[in-house]
N, C-alpha and C positions, 0 to 999 in steps of 0.2 A: 543733623542724622538724615531728615526727610530732603535737604539740598545734595548729600552725597548720592543717597539712592536715585534720585529723580537724575542726575550729571551721568550716573551709570549707566541709567535706562536710555538718557538721551545718545548716551556713545554707542551702545547696543542697537538701537532703531539706525542711526546714521550708517554703522557699520553693514548694517541688513539691506540698506536702500543702496548701498554702493555695490554689493556683490550683486543686488536683482539688476542696478545698472547695467553692471559691466556683464553678465549674461544676455542683458536685453540687446548689449549693443555688439556681443558676440555674434549672436542671431541675424543682426542686422549687416554686418560686415560680410558674412558669410553668403548672405545673398547677394551684395552688391557684387562680392568677388568672384560669383558665375555669371556675372553678366558685365563684368568689366571688361574694356578694351584691352587695360595692360597685361593683366596676369593672365596665368593659363587657366582656361576653363575646361573642367571636366565635366561629360556626360555621359550617363550610363544609359545603353540603350536594350531594352528586352527584346529579345527574339523568337525562339521556339526552341522546340527539343533537337537534339542531335539526329541526324538522318531525315529531318524534313528539309524544307528548302529555306526556311524562315532562317536557319542558324548559319549557315557557309557564306550566304547571301547577306546577311547582317554585317559578318565579318568583313567582307569585300566594300560593302560600303562605308563602313567607318574607316578602312584602309585608305578609301579615296580622300572622303573629309579630314584627315588628318593630315594627308598630305598636301592639301590644297588651300585649307581654313587655317588661317595664322591663328595662333593662341589658344587652339583646340585640340584637346583629346578625346576623342569619343571612344568608350568601348564597349561593345556588344557581348551580351550576355546570354547564356541559355535560360529558357523560362520555358511557362507551360502555353505561349504566345498569348492569341487575342485578349482574351478576358482577363486572365492574368496579368498582361501588359498594361492594360487600361485601369487595371485594379492600383496596380504599385504605382502607376502614374498620379492616381488621385489620390495616394498615401505619400506622395513626394518620393519615393524610392526609385522610380525611373523618370529620365529626364527626355526620353524617347522612345516611342513602341513601334513595333511593326504588329499590324492588325490586319484582321479581314474587314471588309467597311461595315458588314453586317451588324456585327456587335459592337464597333465604334457608333453607329446609328443608335442602336439598344442602349450605350451606355450614356449618352448625352439627353436623349429622351427619357431615361430612367425606366427603359421597359426590360422585358425578357429577363436575362441573368441580372440585371442592374435595378430590377422594378424594386422601387422603394431606394435606390441609391444612386441615383443621377449625379452623373460624373459632368461637371462643367469647366475645368481647370485645366483641358486639352482642346489643341486646335489638329487642324490637317496641314501637313507639310507638303506631301507629293504621293503620286500613283508610283506603284511598285511594279506588280506584275497582277497578269490576270489568275486567278487561282480558280483551279478545277477541281472538282470532287470525283476522284477515280476509285472505285469500287472493284476490288480484285479477288480473284479466289484461284483454286487449281482445277484444274480437270478432274483430278482424281477426289476431287471432294463430293462429287456429286450435286453439286449446286448449281443449278441452272439459271435462278432469278432472285432478284431479292426477296421475293415473297419466302423463297427455299432458306434465308436465314433465320427463320423464326428456331429455337431451340439449340442454334448455333454458336460457337465460340466466336466472337468477332471485336476486332479491335476496332475502337471507335475514336481514338483519340485521347490526348491527356486532358484532364479536368481544366476547364476553363479556355479551352483553344476552339478556334473557328472551327476544325475538324471534328469536334464533338457535337457541337450545336449542329452543325449540318449532318452528320449522321444520324442523330436524333430524329431530325425534322423529315429527313427520305425514309426512316425506319417508319414512323408514324404514320407517315403517307401510304405507307403501303400494309399498314395493319399491325405493326409491331411495336410493342411499347416495351419500357421497361420492365424487366423482370421474363421477357420473354425469349431472351439469349441470353449468354453469359459474357457479359463487358468486360474486356480488356481495354483499360482506361491508359493508353501508353502513346509513347509518340511512334512516326513510320519507322524508326531505325530499330528501335526493339519490335516492333509488328513484324517487319520484313523478317527477322532471325527465326522468329514463333511460326510464322506462316512457312520459312524453310524445312524447320523440323516437326511439322505437325501439330504444332500446340494447338493453334487457332486455324478456323476454318477460312475466316476472311478477314480483309481488313479495308478501312477507310482512310483516305488522304486527302486534305485538299491541299492540293499542291500543283507546281508549275507543270506546265507540258512542253516537251517531254520530261520527266523525272529521272533523273539516273538511278535512284532507288528502286524502283520498277523495273529497269533495265538489269541492274544488279540479280534482282530477284527471279526473273525469267532465267536469264544466263545460269543462277543456281538450280533451279526446280524443273526448267524446260516445259512445263504446262501450265502456265498464267492465262487467264481470262478475265475480261473484264464483266461486270454484272451493268446491265443500263436500266436507265428508267424508261418505262413505257410511256406513250404521248399521252395516255387520259392521265396520267400521276405527273407527267412534265407540265400539264396545263393547271391541275390542281394546285401544285407548287409554287408556280410562279403567280398565280393568283393571290395566294396565301402568304407570300411570302416575298423578298426583295431578291431571291434568287432568279437567275435565267438562265433558260436553256442553253445548251452547249452541244456542238457536234464533234467528238473526238474522230478525226477523219482518221482511216484506214492510211497506215503508212507511216503516222505520227511516231509509233513506235514501228521498227524493222519487221517486228514478229506479228502486230497487227495488222489483219488481211481483211478486217471490215469495220465500219464505222459505228461507234457507240454514242447513245444519247445518254448525256449527262448535266448538269448543271453546275454554274460559274458565277463567282463574284470577284470581288478586286482586293489585291493587298495592297494597303495603304500605310503612309509614314505618317505618325501623329505625334506632337511635343507638349509637353509640360509649358503651360503657359506661366505657371508659376518661377519658372527657372531657364526658360529659352526663349530670351529678348527679342526682338524684332530684327537685330542686325545677324543675330547667329542663325533665326530661320529664314533669312533673306539667302544667306550663304549656303545654308543645307538645301534649300530648294535646286539653287542656281547649280552647285556643284553636282546634285544627281541627275540633273540635264546634260548638262552641257560637260562634264566627265563622265558619263556613262559607260564611255569606249575603254577605260580605264578599269573599266569593274570586269572582273575574268569569268562571273558567274552567268551561265545560260539566260537566266531570267533579266538580267540587267538590260538587254536590247528592247527592253519593254519600257523603260524609262525616258521617254521622248518629249518634246512639247508636245505633241499630237495626244500625248496619252495622259498629260500632267494631271488632268483634272477629274480622271476616271475613279468614280469611287468618292469624289467631295460628297453627292448628295446634298443633304441640308446640315452638315457639318460645319462648324466655323471653320473660315479659312483664317490661318495665323497673319495676321497684319504685315509681317515681315515676309512671308512667301507671296503673299497678296501684290505687295508692291514689285516683287521679282514678277511673277506671272503678267502684271501689268506694262511692265516694261518690255516683255517681249510678246504683246497683243493678245493675251489671252484674257484680261478681265478689262 
């Protein structure tokens, strides 16, 4: 009887071990499959909200990669942009992510929105375009300065976006803190509609320059205007953050007849180092630059050899991308 019980127990234990081994093997096989040379590799890239720059530009980037990199299928998807993309890379939900360089610095250092949540499974692939924080309102709003935004209805960008991080930084620099205004946490596409119908008073957008959405809004309302950052505040922001001062020149938009002082950062592409191997990273970086003329989005013009490392800073450079940049004399 004891022998029979022992045999049954042994069989059950063997069965459990076989299942565990199969599950473990399946995980390994999936990991290998993502980076194999033979099979189709599916990569998911986080972009931003519809109505912003990331969403359409990311779709164009994916099209170029899929056309020129053999056995790769990159799918771009809408997201809350920078912070969300980095967080989802950390959880293995995204393979690629578009982000402002500054939240990426914070993620790698475990600071800011990532305090106590340092992310180290991502690496820099390449520069995408310079991002300019554009703050717009309407003449009819009677808002003439950023200080006038206190108590107003403001679209500050989606939670986890570079726009929201920048908006809060700028507002705080002008003495306006959370609770001092009605915050609308949404992308520029939705904010544009609310500006048009008068639901909100102003909107922040960390966008390419010029931005088609801002032009569309002006065409609809006819009385758009920018709010600029004064020189003393610019100096303080530059001293206490990694943002740089930027002048939006008159004529950047046909209706803009004077220059506007703003701040800028860089949009960059980062990759999940757990799922994007050196060979893939090499090809992604190479095609971003060498086939950028096939990308129909206006901001694609910034993806050049000269700009390739703008925004790298202290971020780790993916070994595959580094190999390509060395080949073209950048590293």
